[in-house]
SELO-772282 format. One record per residue (C-alpha): residue number from 1; x, y, z. Coordinates in steps of 0.5 Angstrom, whole numbers, plus 500, padded with zeros to 3 digits. Each point is the difference from the previous one (the first is absolute). Example, Ala and Ser with C-alpha at 12.3 -4.5 7.8 and 13.67 -1.06 7.14 Angstrom:
! residues 2
ATOM     i    xx    yy    zz
ATOM     1   525   491   516
ATOM     2   502   507   498
//
This chain:
! residues 100
ATOM     i    xx    yy    zz
ATOM     1   500   500   500
ATOM     2   503   507   498
ATOM     3   501   504   506
ATOM     4   496   506   500
ATOM     5   503   507   500
ATOM     6   497   506   504
ATOM     7   502   507   500
ATOM     8   504   503   506
ATOM     9   503   492   501
ATOM    10   506   498   499
ATOM    11   501   496   493
ATOM    12   500   493   499
ATOM    13   507   498   498
ATOM    14   500   500   492
ATOM    15   506   498   496
ATOM    16   499   503   492
ATOM    17   503   503   495
ATOM    18   500   506   497
ATOM    19   500   501   493
ATOM    20   507   502   499
ATOM    21   501   493   502
ATOM    22   502   502   508
ATOM    23   498   497   506
ATOM    24   495   504   504
ATOM    25   498   497   508
ATOM    26   498   503   506
ATOM    27   505   500   504
ATOM    28   504   504   495
ATOM    29   494   506   503
ATOM    30   501   499   507
ATOM    31   500   506   503
ATOM    32   496   504   495
ATOM    33   493   501   498
ATOM    34   498   497   493
ATOM    35   494   501   495
ATOM    36   499   494   497
ATOM    37   494   501   495
ATOM    38   497   494   496
ATOM    39   497   502   493
ATOM    40   497   496   494
ATOM    41   504   503   495
ATOM    42   505   504   497
ATOM    43   498   507   495
ATOM    44   494   499   502
ATOM    45   496   506   501
ATOM    46   498   500   507
ATOM    47   507   496   502
ATOM    48   504   506   497
ATOM    49   496   505   503
ATOM    50   502   496   507
ATOM    51   507   498   498
ATOM    52   501   508   499
ATOM    53   498   504   506
ATOM    54   505   495   503
ATOM    55   505   503   495
ATOM    56   497   506   501
ATOM    57   501   500   508
ATOM    58   507   497   499
ATOM    59   504   505   503
ATOM    60   496   500   506
ATOM    61   500   493   501
ATOM    62   506   498   500
ATOM    63   502   507   505
ATOM    64   495   496   504
ATOM    65   505   493   499
ATOM    66   494   497   496
ATOM    67   501   494   496
ATOM    68   495   498   493
ATOM    69   498   494   498
ATOM    70   496   499   494
ATOM    71   497   493   499
ATOM    72   497   497   494
ATOM    73   499   494   497
ATOM    74   503   504   493
ATOM    75   508   497   499
ATOM    76   506   504   500
ATOM    77   501   503   493
ATOM    78   493   502   501
ATOM    79   501   504   507
ATOM    80   506   502   497
ATOM    81   497   503   494
ATOM    82   495   503   505
ATOM    83   505   503   504
ATOM    84   503   503   495
ATOM    85   494   504   496
ATOM    86   498   503   507
ATOM    87   507   501   503
ATOM    88   498   496   506
ATOM    89   506   499   505
ATOM    90   498   494   504
ATOM    91   500   494   499
ATOM    92   495   495   498
ATOM    93   500   493   500
ATOM    94   496   494   496
ATOM    95   496   495   505
ATOM    96   502   493   498
ATOM    97   497   495   496
ATOM    98   498   494   503
ATOM    99   503   494   497
ATOM   100   498   493   498
//
């Protein structure tokens, strides 16, 4: 059974590969506030607006020591294009697919 994510609570342990192929795990962010936002698809109107909102407040988020991770089912290449197109300065992680 998947672990339930609850706002304001310590995140469960996780390890993902980001869009650039680097490992991302919860211990990497010890002592930092982290915004993990899940969204349906890169480069769609609502998802783009949400991502650009984080971008527009990036300086303030950095000053506060906040890390932003965007997570969706899109692949690494899609995430890279999305980030480049809208100058998104934070990390994106594809959701790993189940393998048989």
